[in-house]
N, C-alpha and C positions, 0 to 999 in steps of 0.2 A: 542833513541838508535834504537828502533824498526823501526822507520821512515827510518833511514839511512840504515838499512838492507833490508828493502823493496825496497827502491831506488836502491841499489846496485843490488838486485836481478832482478829488472826490467830491469836495465841498461844490465845486462848480458845476459838476455832473448832477448832484442833487438838486440844485438850484434851477438849472437848465430843465430838468426832468419836470420839477415842480411847475415851472412855467408852462411847458407843453400841455400838461395835464389839465392846468387851470384854463389856459386858452381853450382847450377841446370842450371843456365842459360849458363854457359859454356860448358856443356856437351849435347851431342844429344842421351841422353838415355831415353827410354820411361820407367818411373818407375814402371808402372803397369806389363809390360811385361820384363823388365830388357833387351830389345832388342834396337839396335840403331835405333833412330827416321830416318823417311824418309828425304832423301837428294834429292833436285830437284834444280840444279844449272846451270846458264848459264855461260860459261866458254869460253875464248878466243880461237881463232883457235890453238895458241901455247901451251896452257894449254891442249887443247884436243889432240894435236900431242904428248905431253909429257905423258898424260894418256894412249894413245895407245901403246906408246913405254914401258912404265912400265907394262902394262897387255898383252903383246905379247903372252905369254904361258897361261893366264888365261882363262880357258874354261867358266869361269862365266862372262866374259866381252863381251858384244855384242854392235857392231855399227849399227845403224838403219839409213838408208836413207828414209826419208819420202816424197820424190819427185815422179814425175811420172816415168814410165819404160823408156820412151823416154829420160828424163833428166838424169837418171841413166846410160842408154847405152852410152850416151855421154861422160860422165866422172863421177867418184865416188871414195869415199876413199876405199882403199884396204881393202878387208875383210869385207866391209859393207853389211848388207843384206837390201833389198828392202822391204818397207810395204808402199805402196801408201797412203798417207793422203786422197786423194779425192777418193780413192776405197770405193765401197759400204760394203766391207769385212774389213775396217781398224779397227773399233771397236772389231771385233771378233777376227781379227789378234793380237790386242793388248792383249785382254782378255786371249788369249792362251799362252801368253809368261809367263815365271817364274818371279813373282814379286820380288824374292830374287835375281836375278842376277843383275849386274851392266849394265847399258845402256848408250851408247852415242848416242846422235841423232843430225840429222843435216837436212837441206833441202837446198834450193837455197840461201835465203837471211836472214832466221829466223822467218818469219810468220808462216809457217806450222808447223815448228818444236817447236815454241813457244807454240802453241796451243797443240801440241802433249805432250810437257812436262806437261802442266796444266792437261790434260786428265790422263796422267800416274800417275800424284800425286794424283789426285782424286780417281783413280782406287787402290791406295795403293802400288805402285812400291816403293821399299826400297831406290834405288840409280839411279837416272837418272841425266845425265849431257847433256847439249844442247851447241852446238856451236853457239856462239854468231856471227851473220852475215853470218851464214851458209858456204856452200862451195865456195860462191863468197869470203868471207873472208879468207878462207882456201888457195884458189889459189892466192889471191892478196899477201899472205904472203910467197908465193912459196913453200908451202907444197905439197907432192906427191899425185898424182891422177893416177887412172887407167883410160886410154882412150881406147875406144873400137870402 
């Protein structure tokens, strides 16, 4: 009888442990601080457009263009802020940003913004999205840009 009780207890512990692990895997919560874990995602240009639409009035949502001044002047996404990835001050410029705001970053085709996404993740930014394919994909999908 004791053997069956022991087996049943062990069985329940395995089930409980499995449920706990499964539940933790589905949440983006840091259990030490009870804060959402960082999000660093590559999203499509349409998803980025939808994200911008949902955050039009959100002061904590910032669009960052990591291309050069010349590229930015030619055309850019409305309300985006230029922080040139190739600039000597890029690291400091990123360090001065609020890590708790939400950022959408992009470049021409995804190379610079992909590296910026990795850097921002390493720096501890909480929520960063990158436009997969950059402004080229944005334009190919006929999404709006500012031409200067």
